[in-house]
N, C-alpha and C positions, 0 to 999 in steps of 0.2 A: 831261448831267451824269454825271460819273464816279461809280463806286461809292465811291471814297475820299472825295470831297467830300460825298456824300450822308450817309455815316457820320459825317463830321466835323460837319456841320450838325445832325444828330440829337443828338450828344453836347453840342454847344454849346448847343442848345435846352434839354436837361436840366440842364446846368450853370447856365444863366441862370434857369430856373425854381427850382432849388434855392437859388440865392443870393437871389432875390426872396423866397421863402417864409421863408428863415432871417432875412432882414432884417426882414420884417414881424413875425415872432415876437419877435425881439430888441427892436424898437422898441415893440411893444405891452407887453412886460414892463417896460420903462423908464417907461412912462406909467401908473403905478399911482396912481389917484386915490381909492383907498378911504379912508374916514375913519379906519381903524385905523392907517394909516401916519402920520397927522398928530397923533394924540392919544397922550398919555403915560398909561400905566396907573396908576391911583390906588393908593396904598399900602394894603395890607390891614391896617387897624388892629386887626382882631380878634386879632392875635397878642399884643396887650397885655392883653386881657381876663383878669383874674385878680388874684392877690395876690402881693406881693413883700416881700422882706426882704433885709438886707445879709449875712446868713449863713444857710446852710441849717439851722442848729441853732436858729434863732430863730423866734418866731411871726410871722405876717404883720404888716406894718406899714403897707403901702400897698395900697389896692384900686383897680383900674382897671375901669370898667364903662361900658356905654353906656346912657344914660337919655334918653328922648325924642329920639332921633337925635343926641345929643351925647355925646361921650366926656368922662367926668369921673373925678376921682381923689378918694379919701378917705383920711385918715390915721387910724390907731387912736388913740383917746382914752385918757388916763390913767383910772385907776379912779374918781377923784373926779368925772368927768364923767357918770357913771351911764348911759353909752351906749358902744357898742363903736366906732363909726365917726363921724367928724366930718361936717359938711355937705359935700355934693359941690361940688368946684371944677371949673370947665370946663377942658378941654384942647383944644389945637388942633394941627393937622398942622404939622410943621416941615419946611422944604424940605431936601433932601439937600445943597444947596449951602451950607447953614448949619452942617453937621456939624463942619467944622474949628474952629468957635468953641467947641465943647463937648467934642469927642472927638478923640484922635489916631489916627484910623482912616480909611482910604480910604473915601469915600462910596459907592464901587461895592460895598463889602462890607456895606452896610447896606440893608435893604429897607423899613424904616419908622421914622419918628421922630415922637414926640408930646411935647407939653410944655405947661406952664402959660404963659399969655400974658405973665407977667412974667419968664419964663425962669429962675426959681429952681429948677425941676425939669424936666429933660428926660429922656425914656426913648428908647432906641434899640434896635431889634431887629436883631442881626447875622445875616447869612445863615448858616444852620446849617452849610453846607460850610466857610465861613470860620472859624466858631467851633471846628470840629473840628481845624483845622490850625494855628491860632494858639496857641502855648503860653502866651501871656499871658491868654487867655480861658478861663474854666472855666464860662461861662454864655453863652447867646445874648443876654442882656439887659445893656445898659449904662445907668447912671444918671449924670446930672450934677445934683448938688445944691449949689447956691450955690458955684460956683467949684471944685468938686472932682468928678472922674470916677472911677467904680469899677464893677466888675461887681456885679450884683444877681441874686437868685435868685427864680425863680417858685416859690411854695409854695402849698399848699392854703389856701383862704380859710376862716376860722372866725368864729364869732360868740361866741367866748369872750373875755371881757375879761381882759387880762393887764396887769400893771404894767410896761410897757416903759420907763418912766422910771427904774425901779429897776435891777435886773440882768436884762436880757432873756435871759441864758443860764440863768437859774434856772428858766425856764418855770413860774413860780409862777402858778397859776390863782387869781384873787381871787374872781371871782363869775361865774356864768353869767347873763347879762342877757337871754338869749332866753327869753321866757315860754312859747313854744310847745313847749319840750322838757320 
């Protein structure tokens, strides 16, 4: 055999080995059977835990919390109720595919949606990056309350009873109903 054909055979052998190794790596990468590839990440509902109001100047009106592994909402009661918050109402996860029924926002820009089973109240958490670039949003939270959508604000929770049925902008404190203070 000539030197030239021997060199050609060595190069051809290296080329074939390289193609075979590359093909094996490529095919093994395409055969990903890990469970993470097939499952969708559940929405992080903890972004909703806290209190909300329709204006940053008003006291909290809605409280969202987790009780016994269930997400619930409570509304502030009027002064005559002699308590600050009403009985907890259960909430459930709303699918992102249902977002267009309640909000005029691309579902890809929302990372969590929760609402009452009767759909009278729906809360959506907009991805912070999107909330920063959309001039129509001045909060990361959207609310849908009986056929109307608006931004809402996350505010500090309080245990002070205020007369929200009167003039909520007055911030008139009627009575502190928390006996531990």
